[in-house]
DOKOLDO-14735 format. One record per residue (C-alpha): x, y, z. Coordinates in Angstrom, 1 decimal, decimal comma. Layout:
! DOKOLDO-14735
node x X&y Y&z Z
...
This chain:
! DOKOLDO-14735
node x -77,0&y -6,6&z 11,8
node x -76,3&y -3,9&z 9,2
node x -75,4&y -1,4&z 11,9
node x -73,0&y -3,9&z 13,4
node x -71,2&y -4,6&z 10,1
node x -70,9&y -0,9&z 9,5
node x -69,4&y -0,5&z 12,9
node x -66,7&y -3,1&z 12,1
node x -66,1&y -1,5&z 8,7
node x -65,6&y 1,9&z 10,3
node x -63,3&y 0,4&z 13,0
node x -61,3&y -1,4&z 10,3
node x -60,7&y 1,7&z 8,2
node x -59,8&y 3,9&z 11,1
node x -57,4&y 1,2&z 12,4
node x -55,7&y 1,1&z 9,0
node x -55,6&y 4,9&z 8,8
node x -54,3&y 5,5&z 12,4
node x -51,0&y 6,9&z 11,0
node x -52,7&y 8,9&z 8,2
node x -52,8&y 12,7&z 8,0
node x -55,9&y 14,4&z 9,5
node x -57,1&y 15,1&z 5,9
node x -56,9&y 11,4&z 5,0
node x -58,8&y 10,4&z 8,1
node x -61,4&y 13,0&z 7,3
node x -61,8&y 11,5&z 3,8
node x -62,2&y 8,0&z 5,3
node x -64,7&y 9,5&z 7,7
node x -66,6&y 11,1&z 4,9
node x -66,7&y 8,0&z 2,9
node x -67,9&y 5,9&z 5,8
node x -70,5&y 8,5&z 6,6
node x -71,8&y 8,1&z 3,0
node x -71,9&y 4,4&z 3,4
node x -73,8&y 4,7&z 6,7
node x -76,4&y 6,9&z 5,0
node x -76,6&y 4,5&z 2,0
node x -75,0&y 7,1&z -0,3
node x -72,0&y 6,0&z -2,4
node x -68,8&y 8,1&z -2,1
node x -68,0&y 10,1&z -5,3
node x -66,2&y 8,2&z -8,0
node x -62,6&y 9,0&z -8,5
node x -61,7&y 8,8&z -12,2
node x -58,0&y 8,7&z -12,9
node x -55,8&y 8,9&z -16,0
node x -52,9&y 6,5&z -16,8
node x -50,7&y 6,7&z -19,9
node x -47,6&y 5,6&z -21,6
node x -46,3&y 2,1&z -22,3
node x -48,7&y -0,4&z -20,7
node x -50,5&y 2,6&z -19,0
node x -48,0&y 2,6&z -16,1
node x -47,6&y 6,4&z -15,7
node x -50,2&y 8,1&z -13,5
node x -51,4&y 11,3&z -15,1
node x -53,7&y 12,5&z -12,3
node x -57,3&y 12,6&z -11,2
node x -59,8&y 13,6&z -13,8
node x -62,8&y 13,9&z -11,5
node x -61,1&y 15,8&z -8,6
node x -61,6&y 19,5&z -7,9
node x -59,0&y 22,1&z -8,7
node x -57,5&y 22,0&z -5,2
node x -56,8&y 18,2&z -5,2
node x -53,0&y 17,6&z -5,1
node x -53,3&y 15,1&z -7,9
node x -56,0&y 16,8&z -9,9
node x -55,5&y 17,4&z -13,6
node x -57,1&y 20,9&z -13,2
node x -54,8&y 22,0&z -10,4
node x -52,4&y 24,2&z -12,4
node x -50,0&y 24,3&z -9,4
node x -49,8&y 20,5&z -9,1
node x -47,8&y 17,9&z -11,0
node x -50,7&y 16,8&z -13,1
node x -52,2&y 20,2&z -14,0
node x -49,0&y 22,1&z -14,8
node x -48,2&y 23,0&z -18,3
node x -44,5&y 22,3&z -17,5
node x -44,8&y 18,8&z -15,9
node x -43,8&y 15,7&z -17,9
node x -46,8&y 13,9&z -16,5
node x -49,4&y 16,4&z -17,5
node x -51,8&y 16,4&z -20,4
node x -51,5&y 20,2&z -20,3
node x -47,8&y 20,1&z -21,4
node x -47,9&y 20,1&z -25,2
node x -44,3&y 19,1&z -25,3
node x -44,7&y 16,0&z -23,1
node x -45,7&y 12,6&z -24,4
node x -49,2&y 12,9&z -22,8
node x -50,2&y 16,4&z -24,0
node x -48,5&y 16,4&z -27,4
node x -50,5&y 16,7&z -30,6
node x -47,9&y 14,4&z -32,2
node x -47,3&y 11,7&z -29,6
node x -49,0&y 8,3&z -29,9
node x -49,7&y 8,6&z -26,1
node x -50,9&y 12,2&z -26,4
node x -54,5&y 13,1&z -25,4
node x -54,2&y 16,1&z -27,8
node x -53,3&y 13,9&z -30,8
node x -56,4&y 13,4&z -33,0
node x -54,7&y 10,3&z -34,5
node x -53,3&y 8,7&z -31,3
node x -53,4&y 5,0&z -31,1
node x -52,6&y 4,7&z -27,4
node x -53,9&y 7,8&z -25,6
node x -54,5&y 7,9&z -21,8
node x -57,0&y 5,5&z -20,3
node x -59,7&y 6,6&z -17,8
node x -60,2&y 4,2&z -14,9
node x -61,7&y 4,4&z -11,4
node x -60,0&y 3,4&z -8,1
node x -61,3&y -0,1&z -8,5
node x -59,6&y -0,5&z -11,9
node x -62,8&y -0,3&z -14,0
node x -62,1&y 1,0&z -17,5
node x -64,2&y 3,9&z -18,8
node x -62,5&y 4,7&z -22,1
node x -59,8&y 7,0&z -23,5
node x -59,1&y 10,7&z -23,0
node x -58,4&y 11,6&z -26,6
node x -59,2&y 13,9&z -29,5
node x -59,3&y 10,7&z -31,6
node x -63,1&y 10,3&z -32,0
node x -62,5&y 7,2&z -34,1
node x -60,6&y 5,3&z -31,4
node x -62,4&y 2,0&z -30,7
node x -62,2&y 2,6&z -26,9
node x -63,3&y 6,2&z -26,9
node x -66,1&y 5,3&z -24,4
node x -66,6&y 7,9&z -21,7
node x -63,9&y 10,0&z -23,2
node x -66,7&y 11,5&z -25,4
node x -67,8&y 13,5&z -22,4
node x -64,4&y 15,2&z -22,1
node x -63,9&y 15,8&z -25,8
node x -65,0&y 19,4&z -26,0
node x -63,2&y 20,3&z -22,8
node x -60,0&y 18,6&z -24,1
node x -60,3&y 20,3&z -27,5
node x -61,2&y 23,9&z -26,3
node x -59,4&y 24,1&z -23,1
node x -56,5&y 21,6&z -22,6
node x -55,3&y 21,2&z -26,2
node x -55,9&y 24,8&z -27,3
node x -52,6&y 26,4&z -28,3
């Protein structure tokens, strides 16, 4: 029964992704392979910021080659020149003075960390007193010593 349901799940995903790029199909295949082996696919943690957290700020858990990775210095979310980057100290999201800035140790509304299912993990911020700091603690030293360093 489990094998049959996995087959239908695989067929469903591949049908949806029939117009996808080869890389996207490969990602679907990898995820399905993990499901078949009982291994969960890696968790994608994403950042959102700004008013009502509507602005996508990139993938926090992706590697440096991911197009939406915050550590891809050639991408929109890892560039120190992009308006949607925590690396840009003049943008709302990387500023040490903006209320939305990850680098502001007094920010009231810094970027949120969520997964692809919408589960909230905390805030990416230098504000260690923020009531929703949560999993952001694990990124504090990296943020302080790498991203926010001027």
